C-alpha positions in Angstrom: -64.3 72.8 -61.4 -66.5 75.2 -62.8 -67.3 78.3 -64.0 -69.4 80.1 -61.9 -70.7 83.0 -64.2 -71.9 80.8 -67.1 -72.0 77.1 -65.0 -70.1 75.3 -67.2 -67.4 72.5 -66.2 -63.5 73.9 -66.4 -62.0 70.6 -66.0 -62.6 67.2 -64.1 -60.1 66.2 -60.8 -59.6 62.4 -61.6 -57.5 60.1 -59.1 -59.2 59.0 -56.1 -60.2 54.9 -55.8 -63.6 55.2 -54.2 -66.0 58.1 -53.6 -65.6 61.7 -53.1 -66.9 63.0 -50.1 -65.4 66.5 -49.4 -63.5 69.2 -51.4 -62.6 72.5 -50.6 -60.3 75.3 -52.6 -57.5 77.9 -51.5 -58.7 81.2 -51.3 -56.9 82.4 -54.2 -58.5 79.3 -56.5 -54.9 78.1 -57.3 -55.1 74.7 -55.1 -58.3 72.4 -54.6 -58.5 69.3 -51.9 -60.6 66.5 -52.0 -61.7 63.4 -49.4 -62.5 60.3 -50.4 -63.2 56.8 -48.7 -60.5 55.6 -50.1 -58.9 56.7 -47.2 -56.8 60.1 -48.7 -57.4 63.6 -49.4 -55.2 64.4 -52.9 -54.3 68.3 -53.1 -54.5 69.5 -56.8 -53.0 72.0 -58.7 -56.4 74.1 -60.4 -54.9 75.3 -63.2 -54.2 71.9 -64.5 -55.6 69.6 -62.7 -52.9 67.4 -62.0 -52.7 66.2 -58.2 -49.8 67.5 -56.6 -49.9 64.9 -53.6 -51.8 62.8 -51.7 -52.0 62.8 -48.1 -52.2 59.2 -46.6 -52.7 58.8 -42.8 -56.3 58.1 -42.2 -57.5 54.4 -41.2 -61.3 55.0 -42.3 -63.1 57.0 -45.0 -62.2 60.7 -45.1 -65.4 62.2 -44.6 -64.7 66.2 -45.2 -61.5 68.7 -45.8 -60.5 72.7 -45.5 -57.6 74.5 -46.4 -56.4 77.3 -44.8 -56.7 80.8 -46.3 -53.3 81.1 -47.4 -53.5 77.0 -48.6 -50.4 76.2 -46.1 -52.3 73.8 -43.8 -55.1 71.2 -44.7 -57.4 70.0 -42.0 -59.3 66.4 -42.6 -62.1 64.7 -40.9 -62.4 60.9 -41.4 -64.5 57.9 -39.7 -61.7 56.9 -37.4 -62.7 59.4 -35.6 -59.9 61.7 -36.3 -58.8 64.8 -37.8 -55.4 65.7 -39.3 -53.9 68.9 -39.5 -51.5 68.9 -42.7 -48.8 70.6 -44.3 -50.1 70.7 -47.6 -45.9 72.1 -48.8 -44.5 68.2 -47.6 -47.8 66.3 -46.4 
């Protein structure tokens, strides 16, 4: 996470086991979502950098992700030729 006013890093989110291919931020900035070659997405708490939950269900690399404006839904796109719509409250 970056401070956009001065370009300095705020915190680094660590937890994936392979390359990270994409990320998204909720409109209020409280949640982040990352997509990885480890076939997962991780939903993060941006205030402390802890993972809230890992979204598992793809059979190949996850190349992109998005969060709805209210942060309740996540969408992931994978090399397994699927997109999965997730409820962020229960994965």
